[in-house]
DRENDRENVEX-800913 format. One record per residue: x, y, z of N, C-alpha, C in turn; residue in three letters; residue number from 1. Coordinates in nm, 3 decimals, decimal comma. Example, Ala and Ser with C-alpha at 12.3 -4.5 7.8 and 13.67 -1.06 7.14 Angstrom:
<rs>
    n_c1    n_c2    n_c3   ca_c1   ca_c2   ca_c3    c_c1    c_c2    c_c3   r   k
   1,319  -0,569   0,780   1,230  -0,450   0,780   1,320  -0,330   0,780 ALA   1
   1,285  -0,225   0,708   1,367  -0,106   0,714   1,290   0,003   0,787 SER   2
</rs>
This chain:
<rs>
    n_c1    n_c2    n_c3   ca_c1   ca_c2   ca_c3    c_c1    c_c2    c_c3   r   k
   0,084  -0,117   0,000   0,000   0,000   0,000   0,089   0,123   0,000 MET   1
   0,036   0,233  -0,049   0,109   0,359  -0,047   0,086   0,428   0,088 ASP   2
   0,193   0,478   0,146   0,184   0,553   0,270   0,236   0,693   0,241 VAL   3
   0,155   0,794   0,271   0,188   0,933   0,244   0,210   1,007   0,375 LEU   4
   0,306   1,099   0,372   0,340   1,178   0,490   0,333   1,326   0,453 TYR   5
   0,272   1,406   0,538   0,256   1,548   0,510   0,313   1,633   0,623 PHE   6
   0,351   1,757   0,588   0,399   1,859   0,681   0,517   1,807   0,764 ALA   7
   0,514   1,827   0,896   0,630   1,790   0,979   0,652   1,639   0,983 TRP   8
   0,548   1,560   0,955   0,566   1,414   0,951   0,662   1,380   0,837 VAL   9
   0,641   1,441   0,721   0,729   1,421   0,606   0,871   1,468   0,639 ARG  10
   0,882   1,580   0,708   1,014   1,633   0,743   1,090   1,538   0,835 GLU  11
   1,023   1,480   0,933   1,090   1,388   1,027   1,130   1,257   0,961 ARG  12
   1,043   1,207   0,873   1,073   1,080   0,808   1,165   1,098   0,688 ILE  13
   1,155   1,213   0,622   1,242   1,241   0,509   1,189   1,193   0,375 GLY  14
   1,063   1,153   0,373   1,000   1,105   0,249   0,859   1,161   0,239 LEU  15
   0,813   1,194   0,117   0,674   1,235   0,102   0,579   1,115   0,092 PRO  16
   0,631   1,002   0,042   0,548   0,882   0,027   0,638   0,761   0,007 ARG  17
   0,582   0,645   0,033   0,653   0,520   0,006   0,552   0,408  -0,009 GLU  18
   0,593   0,304  -0,076   0,510   0,185  -0,087   0,557   0,086   0,019 THR  19
   0,462   0,036   0,099   0,494  -0,048   0,213   0,426  -0,184   0,198 VAL  20
   0,503  -0,288   0,218   0,447  -0,423   0,230   0,417  -0,442   0,378 GLU  21
   0,292  -0,473   0,409   0,255  -0,480   0,550   0,159  -0,595   0,577 THR  22
   0,165  -0,644   0,698   0,068  -0,743   0,744  -0,026  -0,680   0,846 SER  23
  -0,021  -0,548   0,858  -0,100  -0,475   0,957  -0,249  -0,493   0,931 ALA  24
  -0,323  -0,510   1,039  -0,469  -0,522   1,032  -0,534  -0,386   1,051 VAL  25
  -0,475  -0,304   1,140  -0,529  -0,171   1,169  -0,421  -0,066   1,145 THR  26
  -0,462   0,060   1,148  -0,366   0,169   1,136  -0,266   0,163   1,250 VAL  27
  -0,312   0,133   1,371  -0,220   0,121   1,485  -0,113   0,015   1,458 ASN  28
  -0,152  -0,097   1,398  -0,055  -0,202   1,364   0,048  -0,149   1,264 ASP  29
   0,001  -0,074   1,165   0,091  -0,015   1,066   0,189   0,081   1,133 LEU  30
   0,138   0,164   1,222   0,225   0,258   1,295   0,330   0,181   1,374 VAL  31
   0,292   0,072   1,440   0,388  -0,009   1,515   0,497  -0,064   1,422 ASP  32
   0,458  -0,111   1,304   0,557  -0,161   1,207   0,651  -0,050   1,163 GLU  33
   0,596   0,067   1,136   0,679   0,180   1,092   0,773   0,225   1,203 LEU  34
   0,722   0,237   1,324   0,807   0,278   1,439   0,926   0,184   1,456 ARG  35
   0,906   0,057   1,430   1,012  -0,043   1,450   1,120  -0,034   1,343 ALA  36
   1,094   0,035   1,234   1,191   0,044   1,124   1,319   0,116   1,164 ARG  37
   1,304   0,240   1,208   1,419   0,323   1,244   1,374   0,438   1,334 GLU  38
   1,470   0,507   1,389   1,443   0,614   1,484   1,361   0,727   1,422 GLU  39
   1,384   0,758   1,296   1,309   0,870   1,235   1,159   0,841   1,232 ARG  40
   1,120   0,716   1,211   0,979   0,679   1,217   0,928   0,684   1,360 TYR  41
   1,007   0,634   1,453   0,969   0,638   1,594   0,945   0,782   1,638 ALA  42
   1,030   0,874   1,593   1,014   1,016   1,628   0,887   1,074   1,566 ALA  43
   0,861   1,040   1,442   0,743   1,094   1,374   0,613   1,045   1,436 ALA  44
   0,613   0,922   1,486   0,492   0,864   1,542   0,495   0,856   1,695 PHE  45
   0,576   0,939   1,759   0,589   0,936   1,905   0,460   0,978   1,975 ALA  46
   0,386   1,072   1,916   0,265   1,124   1,980   0,150   1,116   1,880 ASP  47
   0,075   1,008   1,885  -0,036   0,990   1,790  -0,147   1,092   1,812 LEU  48
  -0,152   1,152   1,929  -0,250   1,258   1,954  -0,226   1,381   1,869 GLY  49
  -0,105   1,395   1,816  -0,069   1,509   1,732  -0,082   1,476   1,584 ALA  50
  -0,142   1,361   1,552  -0,154   1,318   1,413  -0,298   1,285   1,378 LEU  51
  -0,327   1,296   1,251  -0,452   1,249   1,194  -0,416   1,149   1,086 ARG  52
  -0,513   1,065   1,049  -0,489   0,963   0,948  -0,608   0,959   0,853 VAL  53
  -0,579   0,931   0,727  -0,684   0,910   0,627  -0,653   0,779   0,554 ALA  54
  -0,757   0,703   0,530  -0,745   0,580   0,452  -0,820   0,602   0,322 ILE  55
  -0,749   0,588   0,211  -0,808   0,613   0,079  -0,883   0,746   0,077 ASP  56
  -0,819   0,848   0,132  -0,864   0,987   0,133  -0,990   1,012   0,217 GLN  57
  -1,017   0,922   0,311  -1,128   0,940   0,406  -1,069   0,943   0,548 GLU  58
  -1,102   1,046   0,626  -1,053   1,052   0,763  -1,090   0,925   0,838 LEU  59
  -0,998   0,879   0,920  -1,019   0,753   0,993  -0,957   0,765   1,132 ALA  60
  -0,986   0,666   1,215  -0,926   0,654   1,347  -0,807   0,558   1,337 ASP  61
  -0,723   0,562   1,438  -0,606   0,475   1,437  -0,642   0,328   1,461 PHE  62
  -0,762   0,302   1,507  -0,805   0,162   1,521  -0,881   0,112   1,399 ASP  63
  -0,887   0,194   1,293  -0,956   0,155   1,170  -0,883   0,039   1,102 ALA  64
  -0,960  -0,048   1,041  -0,905  -0,164   0,971  -0,852  -0,123   0,834 ARG  65
  -0,748  -0,191   0,791  -0,682  -0,158   0,664  -0,720  -0,251   0,549 LEU  66
  -0,808  -0,346   0,572  -0,845  -0,443   0,468  -0,890  -0,369   0,342 ALA  67
  -0,824  -0,397   0,231  -0,858  -0,337   0,103  -0,806  -0,197   0,080 GLY  68
  -0,740  -0,139   0,179  -0,689  -0,002   0,164  -0,574   0,002   0,063 ALA  69
  -0,574   0,105  -0,018  -0,465   0,126  -0,114  -0,371   0,237  -0,070 ARG  70
  -0,422   0,328   0,017  -0,342   0,443   0,057  -0,375   0,482   0,200 GLU  71
  -0,271   0,513   0,276  -0,286   0,566   0,411  -0,202   0,693   0,417 VAL  72
  -0,262   0,800   0,469  -0,191   0,927   0,480  -0,188   0,972   0,626 ALA  73
  -0,072   1,023   0,667  -0,054   1,075   0,802  -0,023   1,223   0,792 PHE  74
  -0,089   1,305   0,878  -0,071   1,449   0,872  -0,110   1,510   1,006 PHE  75
  -0,059   1,630   1,037  -0,099   1,696   1,159  -0,240   1,755   1,142 PRO  76
  -0,307   1,782   1,253  -0,440   1,846   1,243  -0,429   1,980   1,169 PRO  77
  -0,529   2,011   1,094  -0,529   2,137   1,020  -0,584   2,246   1,112 MET  78
  -0,531   2,366   1,095  -0,580   2,479   1,172  -0,619   2,590   1,074 THR  79
  -0,711   2,669   1,115  -0,754   2,782   1,032  -0,669   2,904   1,059 GLY  80
  -0,693   3,007   0,981  -0,620   3,129   1,011  -0,596   3,216   0,896 GLY  81
</rs>
């Protein structure tokens, strides 16, 4: 599946997107797999309260299932102004 990173998440990981082979059932499982890769992923996903996630361009929760998903995006909450 494609995993996309936006704003400071992209800056910490150093990539805008990547294709990931995963056995993750939920977004939380995917995050655990990514955190285990290297320190830059662990740093990016250290505080899930500061992140939002979308599955196939639909906002989702971190306990959402990934079955059939083609794309997961991680980004900070948007603010107005």
